[in-house]
N, C-alpha and C positions, 0 to 999 in steps of 0.2 A: 832679534837681538841674540847674538851668540854669547853664551856664558860658559866659561870653563869650569873646572872643579871648584873655583872660588865661589861660584853661585851657590854651591852646596856646602862649602866648608869655610869660606873666608869670613863672611859675616857671622856665621855660627861661632867662629873662634872668638870674635869680639863679644858675642852674646854670652860666652862662657865666663866673662868677667863679672856677670851678675849672678849671685847665688840665691839668696833669699830675696825675692823680688817684690814682695808686697810692700807698697809705699816706698819702693826704692831701697829696701833694707838689704844688707848683706851680712853674713856671719862668718867669722873665721873658724876653720875646722876645729881648732883646739880650744876655743872659748869654753870655759868650764860649764857654763849654764846654757850654751846654745841649744843643745838637744832638748833640754827641758822647756826652754822658751818656745821652741818651734812646735813641740807637741802641745804645749799649753795654748798656743795661738790657734792651732787646728781645732782643738776642743772648744775654744771660745767661739770660733766661727760656727761650729755645729750648734752650740748652745744659743747662738743668736740668729738661727734660722737657715743657715746654709748647711742643711742636714747631710749632704753628700760630700762635704769638704774632707779630702783624704789626709791621713797622717803624712808627715814629711818623710822623705827618703834620705838615706845616708849612703853616699857612694864609697867606693873602695879607698879613696883618698881622704875620707873624712868630711867631704863637702856635704852640706845640709841643703836639701831642696824642698821648697814648698810649692805645690802645684795647685792650680785652681781646678775645681771639678768641671768636667765637660758639660757643656750645655747651659752654663750659668754665666750671665753677662756681668761685666764690671759694675754696671748700674744696679743690678740685682744684689750684688755682694756689698755695695757701698755701706749700708747701715751697719752690717756686721763688722766690716773692716774698720769703720770709725770707732766701734766699741772695743776692738781687739788689738789694733796695730801697736798700741803702746807696749804690749807685752814683748814685742821684738826689741824694743829699745830699753828694756829694763826700767821703765818709768821715766820720770823727768818731765819738765815743763813742755818742751817741744812735742814730745810724743803724745801728750794728753791734750794737745791743742792750746798751748800757751796763748793767752790773749794778746801777748806782745807781738805776735805774728799777724801781719796784715796781708790778706789775699789781694793780689793785683791781677785783674783781668784785662790784658792789653787790647783784646779785640782785633779788629782789622783782619789781616790775613793769617793771624796766629791761630793754630789749631793742632790737635793731636792727630795721631795716625789715622784714627777712625773718624775724623772730622768733628770730634767733640771739642768743647771749649778748652783752651789752654790758659793756665794761670801760673803765676809764680808768687813767691812769698817774700815779705820783707820784715825784718826785725830791726827796729831803729836802735842805733847806738851812737857812737861818736860819728858825726857827719864827715869828719876829716879822715876817717879810717873805715874803709869799706871792703867787704868780701863779696866777690861774685862767685857763688858756689854752683858748680856744675855737677849735679848728682849723677850717680851711676845708673846703669840699666842695660837692658839687652838690645839686640838689633834684630832686624828681620829682613829677609832677602828673597822670599818666594811665597807661593800660595799657602804652603803649610805653616811657615813660621809667622806669616802676617795675617793669619785668619781671625785675629781678635778674640780667640777663645781663652787666651791667657797662657798659652804654651809657646815656648821658643825651643826649637829642637826637641830633644827627647825629655829633658828634665827641667829646664829653666822656666820659671814663671815670669811673665813680663806684662805690664799694663800698657795698653794702647789708648787709655783715657786716664783722666785724673779723678775719677769719681771717688769721693771720700778721702782724698789724700791730705795729709798734714806734713809740714816740713820737719826734717831732722828726725832724730830718734831719742833725744834727751840725754844721751851719753856722749863721751868723748868731747869733741870741740863744741857740742851742743849743750853741754852742761855749763850753763852760764853762771852758776853759783860757785864754781871752783876758782880759787884764787890763782891757781897756776895755769889756768886756761889762757893761752896767749891771744885768743880771739874773743874773750869774754866781753870786751867793751866795744867791739866793732859793730858797725851796721852790716847786716848780712842780707844779701839778695840771693834767694835760694831758687834755683831753676831745676825743674824735674824733666827727665828725658822720657817723653811719651811718643816719640816719632820713629824709633827704631833705626836711627841713622847717626848716632854719636854727635848730635848737635851741628851737623855739617850739611844736611840735605836741604834741597829746595826743589822738589819735583813731585808731581803726581804720577804714581806708578800703578797701572792696571795689571794686576797679576792674574786675573781671570775675569770673565764677564760678570761674576758676582762679587769680586773683591778689588776695590780701588783703595790705595793707601796714600796718605799724604805724608811723604817724607819731608817734613817741614821744620826740622830741627834748627837750621840756620836762621830761618825767619823768626822762630820763637826766641832763640838765643839773642838775636839782634834786638828784639823788644826789651830784653833785660839790659843790654848795653845802652840802649836809648834812655831807659829809665835811670840808669846809673848816671849818665852824663847830664841829664836834665835836672835830677834831684840832688846830685852831689857834685856840682861843677867845681867846687873848691877843695875836693878831697886831695889830701897830700899823700895818701897811701892807699893803693888798691891791691888787693890780693886775689888772684884768680885761683880758686881751689878746684881741682878736678878729681873726682872719685871714680876709680875703675874706668868704665867706658867714657866717663866725663873727662878723664885726664887726657884722652887722645886729642881732643880739640882744645884743651886748656891753653897751650901756648899760642894758638891762633887768636883766641879771645884776649889773651894778654897783649898781643901786638895791637889788636883793635882798640883795647882800652888805652894804650899809650898814644894812639892817634887821637882819640877823643879827649883825653886829659893829659896833654903833653907835659904838664908841670908836676904830675903825680909820680911818686916812686911806685913802679909796678913790679909785683912779685908773682910768679907762677909756681904753684906747688901742685904737682900731679902725683897720684899714687896708683901703683899696681898695674901699669901697662908697659913698664920699662923693657920687658922681654919680647915684645912683638916685633918681628923683623920687618924690614922694609922690603916689599915685594912689588915690582912694577906691574905685574898682572893684576894683583889684588887692588892696587891703587887705581888702575884704569877701569877695571870692570865693576868693582863694588863701590868704592868711594866715588870714582869719577862718573861712570855711566849710570849705575843703578840708582844711586842716591843724589847725583848731581852736585857732589861736593866740589869738583874741579871748577864748576862755574861760579863758585863762591870764593875762589882764591882772591885774597886781598890785592888791591892794585898797588903793591909795593914795588919799588924799583928793583929790589933784590929778586923778585919773582919773575922778572922778564925772561922769557925763553923757556920756562918750565912747561913740561907737557903733563898730561893727566897721569902718565906712568911715573913721573917724578913726584907728584903731589901726594905724599904718603906720611905715615905716622912719624918716622924720624925726621923727615923733612919739615914737619910742622915746627919742631923745636928749633931746627937750624934756621929756617927763614925768619921766624919771629925774632930770634936772637940776633941775626944779622941786620934785620930791619931796625931794631932798637937795642943796641948793645948795653943800654942801661937797665934793661929788664933783668931782674934776678930770676934765674931759671933753676928749679929744684925738683927733685923727685924722691919718692919713697917706694921701696919694693921689699917684699919678703923674698929671700933668695930663691926659694923653691915653692912659691905660691901655687897651691894645687889647682886652683881655678884657672889662673893664667897659664899654667903649664898645659892644662887640658885644651885651652883655647889655641895656644901656639901649635900644639900637636895637630889640631883640626886644620889649622891654616897650612902647615907644612907637609902634612901627611905622614909624619912619623914622630916618635918621641924626641924631645930636644933637651939639652942641658940648659935650663932656664937661666941659671946664674951666668953661664958663659954668654948667653945672648944679651942679658942685661948689661954686662960689662962691655961687650962689643958695641952695643948701641951707644952707650955713653962715650966710648972712645971715638966713635964715628962722629958724634955730635961735636965733641971738643976738637977733633981734627979739622972740622969745618970752620973753626974759629969762634965757637960759642962755649962759654963756661956753663956747665951744668953741675950744680951742687947736688950731692946725692947722699942718701942714707939707706944702706942695704942691711936689713936685719936677717938673722938666721931663721930657718924653719919654713914651713909650707902653709902658714896661715893666710887668711884672706880677709880684708876689712880692717880699717884703722881709724878713720875719722870719727866714727860713731861709737867707738868702744873704749873702755878704760885702758886698753892696751896702749893707747896713745900716750898715756902718762906713765905706763909701767915699763915700756921697752927701754933697755939700756944696752948699748953695744960699745965695747972698748972704753967703758967708763963714761960714755956720753949718753944722757937720756934724750930720747927723741923729742920730748916736749921742750927741753932746753935748746936743742938744736934748731927747732922751728922758731922758738922765741928769738934766738939770735938772728936767724934769717930775716924775720919780720922787722927786726930793729935795724936792718941794713948792715949788719956785722956778721956775715955768714961764717960759721966755723968750718974747719976742714971737713972733707968728705969722711963719712963713717962707713966702714965696710967690714962685715963680719969676717973673722979669721976662720973660725969653725962654723960653717954656714948650715950644717945639719942636713946634708943632702939625704933625701929619703932612700931607703934601701930598694 
């Protein structure tokens, strides 16, 4: 199988969307307590038996990276992680294992990349209002990045199993005690990404005689869709939330939800992948061939004639929106998200103006006939759903939380776009 530079850089670019990857957490570079929390987490891991757990690293752009020690398996770290992962979320019910969360093991063909058990989590709320949450995470694409040691590329930590994982982080939209949380009363189906393929893969890939990877993200995600349709058939509102790498597939899952529950109002809200360009070679070689995503393209009339080269990140928004124009499509991005910028640079081979790409992608989606509501905030932070910044960000007099609440109410506000977007020097 011939693979171009994208085998070395394309999936790594998507992997760069995941920063602090223990239990799927990410931290924005400018979060005031992120450094302290990351170092506290590392010390907690050492105190709980993982004696070689390293201190986090901070890159030149302010990104914080937690790495697993070499030679320690996720199963061996599971007890320590269960004791320590709440630190990254700043406390809160979900981070500490809130009993309101029910673990669901779908079985069947579902599994993580290393062949271990896949599970998702459900928090019961209003059965008529349901969130399908696609958590973020990294991706893997070769023998090095898929070796199950906990490393993706040079810096990013990523789990290929779910040992010890709990849903959410307890902050942001997972703080269910906040009166201004627009998702507080929703039922939440929380899916974790443990397959290295942005929820789109369905292929067994042998990267070496010693390493076989189950790129099984679409199979696992489909189990979540089935659970949603079977347990909440009368839901009047379904919101597909995609965090970082999870936002890449979010519009596809939104279209599939609309097929399963045609009477529901479906909203797709993806965050922090708006700047990734459409590239036919990446689409064909990584998404299509390596992970098998092209084979999972929905059988929608609007998809007829598309090739693997066509089936890519921007196209996901376009095709889902054309398939069902009633879906409310929306995205959030920081204008100069340091992690996304690094990923785009890996993909394209040179530094890019991330904000220009974000704006160009939205223009292309809307030129295809799909309305994409958008909120673009200034700065180079990364991470939104699990942090209090979700409630604190205000651009042009419009708070993000109020903008999201209006979107969920079916009354979307005008697009919000920073005037002074704070491009890094």
